[in-house]
N, C-alpha and C positions, 0 to 999 in steps of 0.2 A: 133943802135936801133930803136925801133919801133915808128910811131908817131900814134895818133888820126886818125882815119878814121870812118866814118858814119859807124854806126850797132856795133861798139865796145863798152864795158861796163866800165868804167872807175870811179878811185875813186878820188876826188879832194876836198881840200881844198877851202874854199872859204870866203872872205870878201865881203859884199855890203855895198856900202854907197852913200848915194846922192853927188850932187855934191859940196856941201857946206863942206864936210867931214862927216857931221853925220853917224855912221854906224847904218845898217837897221837891219841887219844878220849876223849872221858868223858859222862857221862850228869848229871854231880853241880850242871849250872847249868844244867838241862833236867827234865821227867817222867824217869821211869825205862825204861827199855826194857821193853817188853812183849809178848812172843813165846807160843807154843806147843812143848814140848819134843816135838822127834820129826818136825816138819814140816821140818828140814833148812834153816831160815833162817838158822841162824849155822853158825860154823863148828866141827866136831865135838868139837874141845876145850873149848869156852867150852860147850855144851850139855851133853855129859859131867858139867864141874865142878858144873853146875846141881844135877843129878840128887841127891836124900837131904839138900838142904841145908832148913832150918826157916826160918819167917819171923826176918827181924832177923842172920839167922846171917851172919856176914862172914867171907871167907877172900880170900885171894892166891893165884893157881894159874900155874904155868910150861907153857905150851901149846907144845910143841915144832912147829916147821913143819908136820912131817907132818899134825898136827890142825888149824892152822891152814888158812894157803893156799897148801902145799907150797912142792917148791923149785921155782926160777927155770928157767923152759924156753925151750931155746934157742930152738927153733922160732914161740916167738910174739915174736921180731925179726924185724923187716921194712923192707927199703930201699923209703922211697919218693922219687920223682925230685921235684924242687919244682914242676916243671910241672903235675904232680898236684893240686897243694893249690892253695885257692882264692888268687885272685891277692895279697886284702887280708892273707894272713896271712904275718906274718915269724916265722919257727918259731925258737924260741930251745931250749935245754936244761932239762929240766924243765915246757916246756908241755905242754898236757893236749888232745890231739884226739881227736874221734869221727869212727867212719865207718859207714855203712851198707851192710851185706852186700845182698846179692842178696834175700836174703830179707825183708828190712827189719828186721832185727835190727841194733842198735847196737853198737860194740866199740868200747871206750875206750881211749887208747894214751897213754903218754907219750914225748915227745923226747926221746932221752937222745944223739944226737950230730948238728951240724949240719955239712954239709961243702958247698963252692961248688953242686954240680951235685942234693944230695941230702940225705937226712937219715936217720937211723935210729928206729925207734919201736920201743917195746915195750909189747906187749900181756898182758905179766903183771899183776897183782895189785901195787900197791905192797908190799904189805907180804909178798910170796911169799918165799922163802929165809931167813925169818926166824921164831925164837923167841920171843912174845911171853909178857907177863905182866899179868894183869889181874886187879883188887881188885874182890871182888864182894860185895855187899850186898842179901839177899835181901827186898823190901820186902812182896811178896803171892804167897797163890798163890789162883788164882780156882778 
């Protein structure tokens, strides 16, 4: 039987959990994830876990934050005055906001604090700073 190698396109079902068991994503109720190994579209720990798996193999892997979304970066927290927000927005903690840079790229932020005249937003990935657990099942090697 063939094993997953770099440049293979694979289909995989997964369930992603925090180390406390809370599920943050799963493909079980939809089509499996299809990805080409080595393109860098997945976090490194997920991609590395797929290497050498065979079709129908199942395994659970713990991925350290360094191989996932990294540490929380303090420089990605920003203070924004409320007058910089569109008038119709009433910011609340946990709310997602998007901002376009001068080059047209869009950046995603989460509101982490709301004060009278300003808010604090966090541009880190929501899973930054966390070790993750994935249950994997290799469905197909193309």
